[in-house]
N, CA, C and O atoms as a GROMACS GRO file, in nm:
protein
  384
    1MET      N    1  11.940   5.958  11.561
    1MET     CA    2  11.800   6.006  11.515
    1MET      C    3  11.807   6.157  11.583
    1MET      O    4  11.784   6.253  11.509
    2LYS      N    5  11.842   6.180  11.735
    2LYS     CA    6  11.860   6.332  11.767
    2LYS      C    7  11.935   6.428  11.687
    2LYS      O    8  11.895   6.543  11.673
    3GLN      N    9  12.047   6.380  11.633
    3GLN     CA   10  12.133   6.470  11.526
    3GLN      C   11  12.039   6.495  11.422
    3GLN      O   12  12.013   6.611  11.388
    4PHE      N   13  11.981   6.385  11.365
    4PHE     CA   14  11.887   6.422  11.226
    4PHE      C   15  11.794   6.524  11.265
    4PHE      O   16  11.793   6.632  11.206
    5TRP      N   17  11.700   6.495  11.378
    5TRP     CA   18  11.588   6.621  11.406
    5TRP      C   19  11.646   6.752  11.419
    5TRP      O   20  11.595   6.848  11.361
    6PHE      N   21  11.782   6.769  11.512
    6PHE     CA   22  11.845   6.896  11.522
    6PHE      C   23  11.878   6.944  11.365
    6PHE      O   24  11.841   7.055  11.326
    7SER      N   25  11.933   6.874  11.299
    7SER     CA   26  11.948   6.942  11.168
    7SER      C   27  11.836   6.985  11.119
    7SER      O   28  11.837   7.104  11.090
    8CYS      N   29  11.722   6.916  11.098
    8CYS     CA   30  11.600   6.966  11.016
    8CYS      C   31  11.558   7.060  11.114
    8CYS      O   32  11.516   7.157  11.052
    9ALA      N   33  11.546   7.085  11.264
    9ALA     CA   34  11.519   7.201  11.308
    9ALA      C   35  11.585   7.334  11.256
    9ALA      O   36  11.525   7.437  11.224
   10ARG      N   37  11.726   7.309  11.255
   10ARG     CA   38  11.809   7.432  11.240
   10ARG      C   39  11.803   7.479  11.078
   10ARG      O   40  11.839   7.593  11.049
   11VAL      N   41  11.760   7.395  10.985
   11VAL     CA   42  11.737   7.398  10.860
   11VAL      C   43  11.602   7.486  10.854
   11VAL      O   44  11.593   7.588  10.786
   12SER      N   45  11.498   7.435  10.935
   12SER     CA   46  11.397   7.478  10.940
   12SER      C   47  11.388   7.632  10.985
   12SER      O   48  11.328   7.714  10.917
   13PHE      N   49  11.437   7.656  11.075
   13PHE     CA   50  11.450   7.789  11.144
   13PHE      C   51  11.531   7.894  11.064
   13PHE      O   52  11.503   8.013  11.067
   14ALA      N   53  11.642   7.837  10.984
   14ALA     CA   54  11.701   7.893  10.897
   14ALA      C   55  11.612   7.938  10.763
   14ALA      O   56  11.636   8.054  10.726
   15ALA      N   57  11.515   7.865  10.686
   15ALA     CA   58  11.416   7.911  10.624
   15ALA      C   59  11.314   7.981  10.661
   15ALA      O   60  11.250   8.043  10.576
   16VAL      N   61  11.279   7.985  10.785
   16VAL     CA   62  11.180   8.076  10.825
   16VAL      C   63  11.249   8.214  10.849
   16VAL      O   64  11.184   8.314  10.816
   17VAL      N   65  11.370   8.230  10.900
   17VAL     CA   66  11.443   8.357  10.894
   17VAL      C   67  11.479   8.427  10.784
   17VAL      O   68  11.475   8.550  10.781
   18ALA      N   69  11.526   8.332  10.658
   18ALA     CA   70  11.558   8.359  10.547
   18ALA      C   71  11.401   8.396  10.467
   18ALA      O   72  11.395   8.478  10.376
   19GLY      N   73  11.310   8.338  10.506
   19GLY     CA   74  11.174   8.372  10.440
   19GLY      C   75  11.134   8.492  10.473
   19GLY      O   76  11.092   8.564  10.382
   20THR      N   77  11.137   8.544  10.611
   20THR     CA   78  11.090   8.693  10.676
   20THR      C   79  11.214   8.778  10.602
   20THR      O   80  11.167   8.886  10.564
   21ALA      N   81  11.327   8.769  10.575
   21ALA     CA   82  11.398   8.860  10.514
   21ALA      C   83  11.383   8.892  10.363
   21ALA      O   84  11.439   8.985  10.305
   22LEU      N   85  11.308   8.811  10.312
   22LEU     CA   86  11.236   8.838  10.196
   22LEU      C   87  11.127   8.912  10.167
   22LEU      O   88  11.093   8.959  10.058
   23VAL      N   89  11.074   8.920  10.276
   23VAL     CA   90  10.924   9.014  10.291
   23VAL      C   91  10.970   9.133  10.302
   23VAL      O   92  11.063   9.148  10.382
   24ALA      N   93  10.916   9.260  10.222
   24ALA     CA   94  10.971   9.399  10.211
   24ALA      C   95  10.844   9.454  10.290
   24ALA      O   96  10.735   9.398  10.285
   25ALA      N   97  10.867   9.554  10.352
   25ALA     CA   98  10.788   9.650  10.395
   25ALA      C   99  10.735   9.732  10.285
   25ALA      O  100  10.818   9.786  10.212
   26PRO      N  101  10.605   9.752  10.262
   26PRO     CA  102  10.532   9.827  10.189
   26PRO      C  103  10.637   9.946  10.114
   26PRO      O  104  10.714   9.995  10.196
   27ALA      N  105  10.652   9.991   9.999
   27ALA     CA  106  10.723  10.106   9.982
   27ALA      C  107  10.641  10.245  10.034
   27ALA      O  108  10.519  10.251  10.022
   28LYS      N  109  10.700  10.330  10.081
   28LYS     CA  110  10.640  10.435  10.131
   28LYS      C  111  10.659  10.545  10.014
   28LYS      O  112  10.772  10.548   9.965
   29ALA      N  113  10.564  10.633   9.965
   29ALA     CA  114  10.571  10.731   9.839
   29ALA      C  115  10.658  10.824   9.907
   29ALA      O  116  10.661  10.859  10.025
   30GLN      N  117  10.722  10.855   9.817
   30GLN     CA  118  10.841  10.988   9.829
   30GLN      C  119  10.756  11.094   9.814
   30GLN      O  120  10.653  11.099   9.747
   31HIS      N  121  10.813  11.186   9.890
   31HIS     CA  122  10.752  11.331   9.872
   31HIS      C  123  10.791  11.405   9.793
   31HIS      O  124  10.907  11.437   9.821
   32PRO      N  125  10.745  11.466   9.681
   32PRO     CA  126  10.703  11.535   9.559
   32PRO      C  127  10.830  11.647   9.583
   32PRO      O  128  10.913  11.676   9.497
   33SER      N  129  10.825  11.701   9.713
   33SER     CA  130  10.964  11.817   9.708
   33SER      C  131  11.109  11.770   9.692
   33SER      O  132  11.204  11.842   9.664
   34GLU      N  133  11.110  11.621   9.717
   34GLU     CA  134  11.228  11.536   9.711
   34GLU      C  135  11.252  11.469   9.577
   34GLU      O  136  11.333  11.380   9.550
   35MET      N  137  11.180  11.520   9.511
   35MET     CA  138  11.176  11.425   9.356
   35MET      C  139  11.255  11.533   9.252
   35MET      O  140  11.247  11.655   9.255
   36SER      N  141  11.325  11.457   9.167
   36SER     CA  142  11.356  11.558   9.054
   36SER      C  143  11.242  11.555   8.927
   36SER      O  144  11.143  11.484   8.913
   37CYS      N  145  11.296  11.657   8.846
   37CYS     CA  146  11.190  11.666   8.736
   37CYS      C  147  11.162  11.548   8.663
   37CYS      O  148  11.048  11.529   8.620
   38GLY      N  149  11.268  11.455   8.643
   38GLY     CA  150  11.224  11.340   8.597
   38GLY      C  151  11.139  11.262   8.655
   38GLY      O  152  11.050  11.195   8.604
   39GLN      N  153  11.176  11.276   8.785
   39GLN     CA  154  11.082  11.160   8.892
   39GLN      C  155  10.979  11.210   8.878
   39GLN      O  156  10.894  11.140   8.824
   40LEU      N  157  10.946  11.326   8.911
   40LEU     CA  158  10.775  11.415   8.895
   40LEU      C  159  10.721  11.387   8.784
   40LEU      O  160  10.607  11.341   8.792
   41TRP      N  161  10.768  11.401   8.674
   41TRP     CA  162  10.719  11.349   8.552
   41TRP      C  163  10.668  11.192   8.520
   41TRP      O  164  10.572  11.153   8.455
   42TYR      N  165  10.758  11.129   8.580
   42TYR     CA  166  10.720  10.982   8.569
   42TYR      C  167  10.612  10.941   8.681
   42TYR      O  168  10.522  10.861   8.654
   43GLU      N  169  10.624  10.996   8.796
   43GLU     CA  170  10.519  10.954   8.895
   43GLU      C  171  10.394  11.003   8.852
   43GLU      O  172  10.295  10.934   8.877
   44ARG      N  173  10.375  11.143   8.775
   44ARG     CA  174  10.260  11.183   8.723
   44ARG      C  175  10.210  11.100   8.628
   44ARG      O  176  10.089  11.078   8.621
   45ASN      N  177  10.285  11.053   8.559
   45ASN     CA  178  10.213  11.008   8.414
   45ASN      C  179  10.193  10.846   8.447
   45ASN      O  180  10.109  10.782   8.384
   46LYS      N  181  10.267  10.789   8.541
   46LYS     CA  182  10.212  10.656   8.589
   46LYS      C  183  10.080  10.629   8.638
   46LYS      O  184  10.016  10.524   8.629
   47ILE      N  185  10.041  10.773   8.708
   47ILE     CA  186   9.903  10.761   8.772
   47ILE      C  187   9.825  10.769   8.632
   47ILE      O  188   9.757  10.674   8.594
   48TYR      N  189   9.835  10.870   8.570
   48TYR     CA  190   9.743  10.880   8.421
   48TYR      C  191   9.756  10.739   8.340
   48TYR      O  192   9.648  10.696   8.298
   49ALA      N  193   9.875  10.657   8.309
   49ALA     CA  194   9.887  10.553   8.240
   49ALA      C  195   9.757  10.441   8.336
   49ALA      O  196   9.679  10.372   8.271
   50ARG      N  197   9.755  10.442   8.462
   50ARG     CA  198   9.709  10.321   8.503
   50ARG      C  199   9.556  10.383   8.516
   50ARG      O  200   9.476  10.309   8.574
   51ASN      N  201   9.508  10.501   8.470
   51ASN     CA  202   9.393  10.530   8.434
   51ASN      C  203   9.346  10.529   8.278
   51ASN      O  204   9.237  10.575   8.244
   52GLY      N  205   9.428  10.478   8.197
   52GLY     CA  206   9.386  10.467   8.083
   52GLY      C  207   9.412  10.573   7.986
   52GLY      O  208   9.354  10.567   7.878
   53TYR      N  209   9.519  10.705   8.019
   53TYR     CA  210   9.540  10.798   7.933
   53TYR      C  211   9.570  10.778   7.794
   53TYR      O  212   9.631  10.673   7.774
   54CYS      N  213   9.549  10.841   7.700
   54CYS     CA  214   9.589  10.836   7.578
   54CYS      C  215   9.706  10.930   7.554
   54CYS      O  216   9.707  11.041   7.502
   55PHE      N  217   9.801  10.861   7.601
   55PHE     CA  218   9.954  10.945   7.570
   55PHE      C  219   9.957  10.995   7.405
   55PHE      O  220   9.904  10.936   7.310
   56LYS      N  221  10.023  11.099   7.402
   56LYS     CA  222  10.044  11.169   7.273
   56LYS      C  223  10.219  11.206   7.231
   56LYS      O  224  10.273  11.224   7.121
   57THR      N  225  10.278  11.207   7.382
   57THR     CA  226  10.436  11.208   7.336
   57THR      C  227  10.482  11.084   7.322
   57THR      O  228  10.443  10.977   7.369
   58ALA      N  229  10.584  11.116   7.240
   58ALA     CA  230  10.699  11.000   7.203
   58ALA      C  231  10.767  10.936   7.343
   58ALA      O  232  10.792  10.816   7.356
   59ARG      N  233  10.787  11.016   7.423
   59ARG     CA  234  10.871  10.997   7.559
   59ARG      C  235  10.735  10.888   7.629
   59ARG      O  236  10.747  10.767   7.648
   60ALA      N  237  10.628  10.961   7.655
   60ALA     CA  238  10.493  10.884   7.731
   60ALA      C  239  10.493  10.741   7.684
   60ALA      O  240  10.512  10.643   7.756
   61ARG      N  241  10.464  10.741   7.535
   61ARG     CA  242  10.415  10.623   7.472
   61ARG      C  243  10.542  10.516   7.482
   61ARG      O  244  10.520  10.398   7.511
   62ALA      N  245  10.645  10.552   7.463
   62ALA     CA  246  10.792  10.474   7.490
   62ALA      C  247  10.770  10.432   7.611
   62ALA      O  248  10.814  10.317   7.619
   63GLU      N  249  10.705  10.479   7.752
   63GLU     CA  250  10.729  10.429   7.874
   63GLU      C  251  10.619  10.380   7.898
   63GLU      O  252  10.624  10.264   7.939
   64PHE      N  253  10.481  10.444   7.884
   64PHE     CA  254  10.391  10.364   7.931
   64PHE      C  255  10.278  10.250   7.836
   64PHE      O  256  10.197  10.167   7.877
   65GLY      N  257  10.316  10.289   7.702
   65GLY     CA  258  10.262  10.242   7.592
   65GLY      C  259  10.147  10.381   7.544
   65GLY      O  260  10.149  10.496   7.586
   66PRO      N  261  10.068  10.327   7.460
   66PRO     CA  262   9.963  10.431   7.413
   66PRO      C  263   9.862  10.458   7.505
   66PRO      O  264   9.802  10.563   7.484
   67GLY      N  265   9.816  10.374   7.628
   67GLY     CA  266   9.735  10.361   7.667
   67GLY      C  267   9.577  10.363   7.627
   67GLY      O  268   9.544  10.248   7.597
   68CYS      N  269   9.463  10.459   7.616
   68CYS     CA  270   9.365  10.452   7.539
   68CYS      C  271   9.263  10.367   7.633
   68CYS      O  272   9.195  10.303   7.552
   69PHE      N  273   9.219  10.335   7.764
   69PHE     CA  274   9.135  10.264   7.768
   69PHE      C  275   9.045  10.338   7.872
   69PHE      O  276   9.094  10.438   7.924
   70PRO      N  277   8.933  10.305   7.905
   70PRO     CA  278   8.834  10.380   8.026
   70PRO      C  279   8.914  10.333   8.177
   70PRO      O  280   8.963  10.234   8.232
   71PRO      N  281   8.888  10.482   8.199
   71PRO     CA  282   8.807  10.600   8.234
   71PRO      C  283   8.893  10.703   8.142
   71PRO      O  284   8.860  10.821   8.139
   72TYR      N  285   9.004  10.656   8.065
   72TYR     CA  286   9.077  10.742   7.983
   72TYR      C  287   9.159  10.868   8.048
   72TYR      O  288   9.176  10.973   7.987
   73GLY      N  289   9.195  10.849   8.144
   73GLY     CA  290   9.278  10.946   8.222
   73GLY      C  291   9.203  11.014   8.299
   73GLY      O  292   9.270  11.099   8.358
   74ASP      N  293   9.042  11.016   8.336
   74ASP     CA  294   8.988  11.061   8.413
   74ASP      C  295   9.033  11.022   8.567
   74ASP      O  296   9.021  10.907   8.609
   75LEU      N  297   9.079  11.118   8.638
   75LEU     CA  298   9.108  11.111   8.800
   75LEU      C  299   9.002  11.141   8.900
   75LEU      O  300   8.915  11.226   8.885
   76ARG      N  301   9.016  11.061   9.003
   76ARG     CA  302   8.944  11.134   9.112
   76ARG      C  303   9.025  11.070   9.247
   76ARG      O  304   9.117  10.988   9.249
   77GLY      N  305   8.959  11.136   9.350
   77GLY     CA  306   9.012  11.113   9.486
   77GLY      C  307   9.156  11.134   9.493
   77GLY      O  308   9.218  11.228   9.445
   78TRP      N  309   9.193  11.056   9.546
   78TRP     CA  310   9.352  11.064   9.581
   78TRP      C  311   9.450  11.053   9.464
   78TRP      O  312   9.567  11.087   9.483
   79GLU      N  313   9.418  11.014   9.360
   79GLU     CA  314   9.498  11.026   9.257
   79GLU      C  315   9.500  11.159   9.159
   79GLU      O  316   9.584  11.206   9.082
   80ARG      N  317   9.374  11.196   9.198
   80ARG     CA  318   9.353  11.375   9.155
   80ARG      C  319   9.449  11.460   9.236
   80ARG      O  320   9.526  11.541   9.183
   81ARG      N  321   9.440  11.436   9.395
   81ARG     CA  322   9.502  11.534   9.465
   81ARG      C  323   9.640  11.514   9.466
   81ARG      O  324   9.709  11.614   9.490
   82ARG      N  325   9.713  11.373   9.440
   82ARG     CA  326   9.834  11.351   9.382
   82ARG      C  327   9.886  11.436   9.274
   82ARG      O  328   9.974  11.520   9.290
   83VAL      N  329   9.828  11.411   9.165
   83VAL     CA  330   9.880  11.452   9.054
   83VAL      C  331   9.874  11.611   9.055
   83VAL      O  332   9.957  11.683   9.000
   84ASN      N  333   9.751  11.658   9.133
   84ASN     CA  334   9.785  11.798   9.171
   84ASN      C  335   9.907  11.852   9.248
   84ASN      O  336   9.959  11.960   9.218
   85GLU      N  337   9.946  11.786   9.336
   85GLU     CA  338  10.035  11.820   9.418
   85GLU      C  339  10.156  11.795   9.336
   85GLU      O  340  10.233  11.891   9.327
   86ILE      N  341  10.194  11.671   9.264
   86ILE     CA  342  10.309  11.687   9.167
   86ILE      C  343  10.314  11.802   9.069
   86ILE      O  344  10.417  11.864   9.044
   87GLN      N  345  10.194  11.827   9.014
   87GLN     CA  346  10.197  11.923   8.908
   87GLN      C  347  10.269  12.078   8.984
   87GLN      O  348  10.363  12.146   8.941
   88MET      N  349  10.204  12.094   9.082
   88MET     CA  350  10.279  12.224   9.175
   88MET      C  351  10.406  12.212   9.192
   88MET      O  352  10.480  12.304   9.158
   89TRP      N  353  10.453  12.106   9.245
   89TRP     CA  354  10.614  12.081   9.282
   89TRP      C  355  10.686  12.097   9.118
   89TRP      O  356  10.799  12.146   9.109
   90GLU      N  357  10.621  12.057   9.009
   90GLU     CA  358  10.680  12.062   8.885
   90GLU      C  359  10.705  12.216   8.853
   90GLU      O  360  10.811  12.268   8.818
   91SER      N  361  10.578  12.278   8.875
   91SER     CA  362  10.579  12.414   8.855
   91SER      C  363  10.689  12.464   8.911
   91SER      O  364  10.775  12.513   8.838
   92ARG      N  365  10.705  12.460   9.040
   92ARG     CA  366  10.756  12.522   9.187
   92ARG      C  367  10.924  12.486   9.129
   92ARG      O  368  11.008  12.573   9.153
   93ASN      N  369  10.955  12.398   9.079
   93ASN     CA  370  11.103  12.352   9.028
   93ASN      C  371  11.121  12.395   8.888
   93ASN      O  372  11.226  12.367   8.830
   94GLY      N  373  11.031  12.456   8.830
   94GLY     CA  374  11.078  12.486   8.681
   94GLY      C  375  11.070  12.402   8.578
   94GLY      O  376  11.102  12.434   8.464
   95CYS      N  377  11.012  12.255   8.621
   95CYS     CA  378  11.029  12.163   8.522
   95CYS      C  379  10.952  12.192   8.401
   95CYS      O  380  10.859  12.273   8.397
   96ASN      N  381  10.998  12.116   8.296
   96ASN     CA  382  10.929  12.167   8.161
   96ASN      C  383  10.790  12.043   8.152
   96ASN      O  384  10.710  12.047   8.059
   0.00000   0.00000   0.00000
């Protein structure tokens, strides 16, 4: 009986250790200065897509779908600040 309990305890401990290994820390946003033009484009448009922007280019529609739901890409707060920062880095890096 002792051997059985010890085996169960070892399995439980292993499951706990394995379970904690599966829990990832929240991803920290990459600073725009470290991003390529493609990454900057994606990050900016991901924010617009989350806010219902009506995409017109084939590239954006292929990546994010057509969008078009309220608030139709109207950004506020931290999202507006993040897009402004990304656009500044796109300009600084000569991105198209």
